Structures are given as structure tokens and as C-alpha cells.
N, C-alpha and C positions, 0 to 999 in steps of 0.2 A: 580538363580543358576550361579555358578561361569566358566567361561570360555566355552561360547557354543559352539566356533568353534572346542575345542578340544574335546568334546563329541559326536561332530556331526562327525568328523573323526574317533571317537574310536566306534560307535556304527551304523553309517548309512552306507551303501556300496556308495563308491566314483563314481558314475556314474554323476556327476555334479560339473563342479567348481562354488565354492560361491563367489558372490561378498561378502566385509568385513562389512558385516551389520547384526544385528541379530533383527528381527521387534517384537514390543511388541504390537504393535495396528495400525488400520488403520483408517481414516476417509476422506471422500469426495475424494478428487484428492490426499491425501498424505497418506504416512505411516510415522508412528512413530518409531525409534528404541529403544533400553531399555535404551538408555542414553538421551534421550528426543530430538534427533534429528528429525528435519521433512525433507521428500524428497517428493518433486513431481515428481508422478509416470506416467511417460510417457510410459509404457511397461505394466501395467496392466496385471500382473501375466499372460505372455504368451497370450494376448490377451481374457484375461477371462471377469476381469471386466470392462463390457464394460460402464457401469453407477457408476464406481468409488467404494469407498469401502463403507460398512454399510449404503447404502442408506435407508432413513428414511421408504420408501415403501415395499422394498424387507425387511427390519428388522419386519414389521408388518404381513408379510407374513409367514415368518420364525415361528414366535409365533404362528399363527392362526392353520398352518399346522400341526405345531410340538406337537400342543395340540388334534391334530387329531388324526392322527398316522403317524410312519415314515416310515414303512415299509410292507407291505402286501403279497409280489410277487407277481409275472405276474398270478397267478391261480384266482384272483378274479378283479372284475371291477373297474379300480383305475380313479374315474372323473378327477382329476387333469390332469392325462395324457390325458386322452381322449380328454378334453378339448382341451391341446397344442396341439394334433396332429390335431384336425379338423383347428385349426388356422392354423399350420404352412402348411397344406393342401390347404385351401381356399386363403392362401398369394402367391401361387406357382404354383399348377395346377387346374383343373376344377374339374377333379377324380384322387385321389390317395390315399396313406396310408401310413403309417409312422412304421418305425422299430425302438424301443427304445433301447438304451444300454449306456454306461456308460463314452464314450470319444472318442475322435478323431479316433486313432488307431482301435478299437472297430468298428467303422464306417464303417472305409477300409475292416475289417475285414468281415463284414457282406457285403458290396458290392462284394467282390470276390465270395461269396458265391452265390450272389444273380447271378452274370452272369453266374457261372456255371449250375446254375436252368435253367438261359434262354439258355445257350448251349446246355443241354441236349433235354430242349422242343422243340429249333427250328432244331434241326440235319441236320444243313446247309453245316457244314464242315468249318465252323468257330471256333476257339478256341484264347483263351489268351485275351491278355489286352495291350492297346498302351498307354507308358507313357511319358514325355516329360523328355529331359534330365534335370538333376538337381534338379528335381521334389520332395517333400516330402510327405509323405503320413503315417506316424507314423512309429514304431518300434518293432510291434510285428510281428514274422515272415513271417504273411502273408502281412502284408502291407510295411515288410522292402524287401519285394520282388519288391514293385512297388516304394521304395526311392530310386530316381537314385543319391546317393552322397555316393561316395566310401568311405568316412570318417564315416558314418553311417553303411553301410549293411556290411562293412569289409569282416569278413571268417565265417561268420555264417550260418548255415545250410540253403541251399535255397530250398523251395519248387519245383514243377515240373511243373506248369502251364507256358505255354510261357509267355512272357513280351517282349514285342516290343517297344526301345526306339528310339525316335526321336527326333532331333533339334528342339528346341524354335521356333516355326515362320515360319518353313521352312515347305511349303504348298506341294512343289513336293513332298519331302520324304515323307510326312505324305498321302499322298494319294499313292504313290507307295507301302508303307507297307500294308496300307488298303487294298489293291485289288490284292497285289501279295500274302502276309502272310495268310491272310484272318482271323483276328483277330476278337473277337466277341464284344468287348467294346473299349473303350476310355478314361479314367481318366485323368483329368486336374484340376491346379489349376487357376482359373480364372486370379489371381495374386499370383506368386509364392512366398511363403513367406522365408521358411528359406533357399530357394533359391537364395535369395539377394532381395527381393520385387520388382518383376518383373511382370508388366503386358504383358500378352498376347493380340496381337494386334487382334483388334475387328475385321478384314479379315479374322485372322488365326482361331480364334471362331465360325466365322459363317462356315469356310471350313470344321472345323468340324463337325459341326451341318449338313450340306448338304451329308457329306461323309457317316455318319450315316445313314441318311434316305436312301440314295440310295444303301448302301450295305448292309443294314438292321441289323445294329450294334449298340450297347448300348450307348447312351451319358451320362458320367457320371460327374459331376462337384463336385469338392471338394470344400466346403465354410468351411472347420472346421475353419479357419482363418478369411479368407472372409466376413463370415456371420454375420449375427444378426446386422443390422444396420453400420457395421465398415466402409464401403465403402460408405455412403450414402444411399444407397436402401438395402432394408430388406435382400437380397442376391447379390453378385457382378453379375452375369450374368445376373440380370434383368436389367441392365445398355444397355443390347445387345439385338439384335432380334436373339436371340438363344434359344431353347427348348429342355432341357435336360431330360432324361427320370428319373436321378437318382440323389438325390441332398444330399450330406453326409454334416453335420452339428455338433456341439459341442461347446466347448469354453463359447462363449459369452451368449449362451442361458438359462444356468441356474444360473445364477447371482452371480457365483462364488461358486457355488457346482458342482459337474460333472454330466454330463447327454453328452448324444450324439445320432445319429439315423442316418438315413436314410429316406427322402424319396421319394416314387417311384410314378410315373406316372400311368395312365391305361396301359400302356406296360407291367410293372413289380410289379405294387401294389400286384397281386395274385399270385406271383410266389412261395413266402415260403407256404409251408404246416405247420401245428401242427408235431413239430418236427424236422422241419427242421434246427432251429435256435433257441437260446434262452439264458438268462442270470437269473443269481439269482436277482441282486439288481435293474434293470433295469425294467421297468422305477420307478426311485423312485418319491413317492408321495410328498416328499420334492422338490426337484430339479425341479420337471414338475408344481408343484404351483408357484416356483419362476420363470420357463420360462413364465407362463402366467403374472406375475407380471412385467416382463420384454417387454414383447409384449405391455401390457397395456401402458408402458412408453414411448415407440418408438412409438407405433401406434398411441394409443388414444390422448397422452396427447402431441404428438410434439416432444418430445426428439430427434429422429432422425433427424427431421428439422433442431431442432438448433444446435444439434452436426453437421450435413454439414455445416450449416452458419460458425460455427467456425472451422471447417475444413478448409475452405475458406480462412480466415484470416488468419489462420497458414500456410497454401501452401505461400499465397503470402508473409509473413514474412520472411520465409525459404527462398524463391526464393532471397529475398532483400540480405540476408544473403552469399547466394552462389556467387552472383556478387560481393559482397563487397570482399569475401576472396576468388578467384579463385584458390590460390595455395594452400587452404587446400579444398574446397570442386569442387566435377567437375558436378556432375545432380542428380536429384530426379527423383524417379518412385514410384508409387504406388497409389493409390485414396482415398479421405475421408482421415479418421484414420487412415492408415495403409502406412507410410510412408518410404522408404528408400534411405538415401543420400550418394551418390556414393563420395569416400572422394581419394584423391592422397595420403594417407597417408599408412604405413605399419601397418601390421596386431598388431604390439607391440606400435604404436603410437596410433594407435586408443583404444587399452584395456585403455593406458595411458590418452588417452583424456576423456575417459568413467568415469575413477576412480575419475578424476580432476572433473568434473561436477557431481558426487558421493559427493564428499569434500563439494560441492555448494548446495547440497540439490536436486539434479536433477537427477532421474532415466531413463536413456535409456538403449536400449539393442544394441549389435552388433552382426549380421549375418554377413556370408560369409566372415568372418573374417574382411572386412576391410569397410562394409557397416553400418551406422549408422542406426538404425531403430527404428521408433517410432511407437507406439501403442498406441496412448492416449485415454482417455475414452470421451465418447460424451459429458461428463458432463464439460470438459474443457472450460474454461473462457477466455477471452481476455487478463487479467490481467495476468495469469498464460502462456499464449505465450508471451506475453512481457516479463516477468521474464526469461523464458527461451532463448529467443533473447539477452537480456541483457549479461546474465551471459555468453553464448557462445561467444560473442563478445569481453567480457572485459577477457574471459579466454585466448583468442588467443593474443590480444594485450597484456597480461601480458607473455606471454609464452618465 
């Protein structure tokens, strides 16, 4: 079909500014456009394709489960979903349960409702949720209330539950709000994603854990972008001595298809009763089956370990690049295959840099206007890291 960009603008609502390529197919760690050009995918569909594209094992599962059933509703026992829930609980909590939905935003909505149920149950005078300045938890109206980015929440309708915004890593302000305003819960990203790939300080996370226990609050971690092996552990919080009550997940777990949810520990697992919450499509049998294969590959076949080793190599080479070009790059933050490179460039200059890399067959993302965000697949190879470094170096030297 001629001129996909024109047809896109004609028939699809303009909520995203697209890059000037039209994808025809994908394989391994690469995307291919309709003109046959190949792009190393270091963004993986907004952190979704954790195992690259069309992984053979995922394709086998797709066919196998597709031949069984695609959708049955949540009125029947769903073996792939039950198996996935069991494994997620076993790799997070001693005891717990999962609520499945279709996306990260829906996981946030479910968390809001779960916190409301907790508030009604406890009757201890605590209401509302603490979030971090510049955090991102989704775009639906409930999730939007917790997303603290002015360019995102704008003037859309505001739901009425209390939200308390605290500065990043400010333990004193956090303690004051939790003790004086009496919120019921706190929700944090262990590494802020859309906010610029910023790691929360370990001491700050431990302080949150301590306050939630002392004040009888719920500690909720948003692992929608950080989870499923991206940072080197199944979930990022597992790299710290903290114990959340609710884990939000989505993106990478579905192997490329939509699925999300929350994992509740023994304090929160039984708060929802029949009729309190629901969804038509989740848990998708197909997405859940893919989720089980993702866990097979990460945990049983060692892909999380090899991805962690490649991430160490990637960080080392990028740090060398930052030292080589200090007038371009400032410093890096993140963990594993979730990297934010701070630049000294303007927003226009960073966007131009992104387009120049795209012309060289390398796809990267830009967040917080001037930060280059890398979200590579765990299947990334050393030679592909070398290709990235060489292309960036050549681009800078010839600009």
C-alpha cells in the first residue's frame, strides 16, 4: 500500500509522534522496514520484546496454544494463566496471589482499587497514595492521577482520592508526609523510566520499606518496565533488602503480546472478592502461555544470566564512550538492560542524534527530552554492542 505515513495520519488519532520508518517484519534483535533496511532494536517496543523478535520458542508456543484456544473469558479455569500465576508468586512471595489484566495502566488501576479495599478494611484513618515527583504509572484516569508529569496529566479530569507527591530520594519529606498526612500506601518505580531512567537510592527504598511497616501502609512497586529480567533479576526490587506488598507487572512478561497484572503478598492477596474487579480479555490464554515460555527461557535456560553478562559489557563500553566524548555525554543511570545516558545536548539536538542513528540502522529512544534511553533485549550480542559503539563514535567524529 502506498504512503503508509499519510494513511496513518488520515485514519489513526494523533497521540504519538512516529519515527519515519514503516516496519515490515522483525527477527532476532532487528526490525526490517518495507524498503528492506535493517535496524538494531535497542528500544524493544517500549521495553516489551525482552527476548527480541520472533524467538523460536515463543513462536512454538504461539502455534501450540493458538491451536488449543485463544479466548475463554475468566469464567473458566485457565491452565496457562494458573501456571503463570503460580510461578510469579513462587519467585516473589512465600504466599500470594495474582490478578491479571491487559496492560501496565490497568495494573495501576487494579492497585488503586486494591489500596481502596485495604483502606476500607483497616479503618485506621489512613487515605491516599504517595508517589514520587516525575514518576510515570500510566495514562488512564486513575493511573494518570499517580503520574506526576505535567506534560502527561495536563487538564484531564482528576479523580478525588488523595495523592501525595514527594521529591525523589528525600527521606525526610517522605517520613513527614507518611506520618502527618497519613496515606494508606506508597507506589514507586525502583528505577524511574519515562522520568529519565533514574535509580531510586537503596537507602531510600529501605526507608520506604521501614515506614510502610511502622505506619501499617502498603508498599507497592511498579515493575512494569523494570521487571522480567530487564535489570538483571526477575524484578528490580529483588536486588535490595525490601519487601513490597504489591508488585505491578506487564510489558516483557507477554513475550510481545499484551498482559499485565499485580502480585499481592499475604497482606493483600485476598482483598479482592468476586465482583470487586474484572476484565473481559485477561488473563489471555495465549499471552499467559507466552509468559510461561518467557520464564522458561529466563530462569531455566539461563537467558537472564547471559543477558546480565552482556549488560555488563554494554555498560563498560558505553562508559568508555562517555569519557571519550564528555562534551556530548554527561553520565549514565539505570541498571542491566535499562540505561539512561544524560547528554549536554538540547532536545532538538538529541532528536537529531536519534534520527542520525536511525539512518545508520540503530534504533534508540529519547526520554525526558535530552536523555538517550536504551532498553535492549536480553538476547543482545557483543558484536551488536560493538556496532552501536562504533556507529556512535563515527557519527560524533563526522558531525
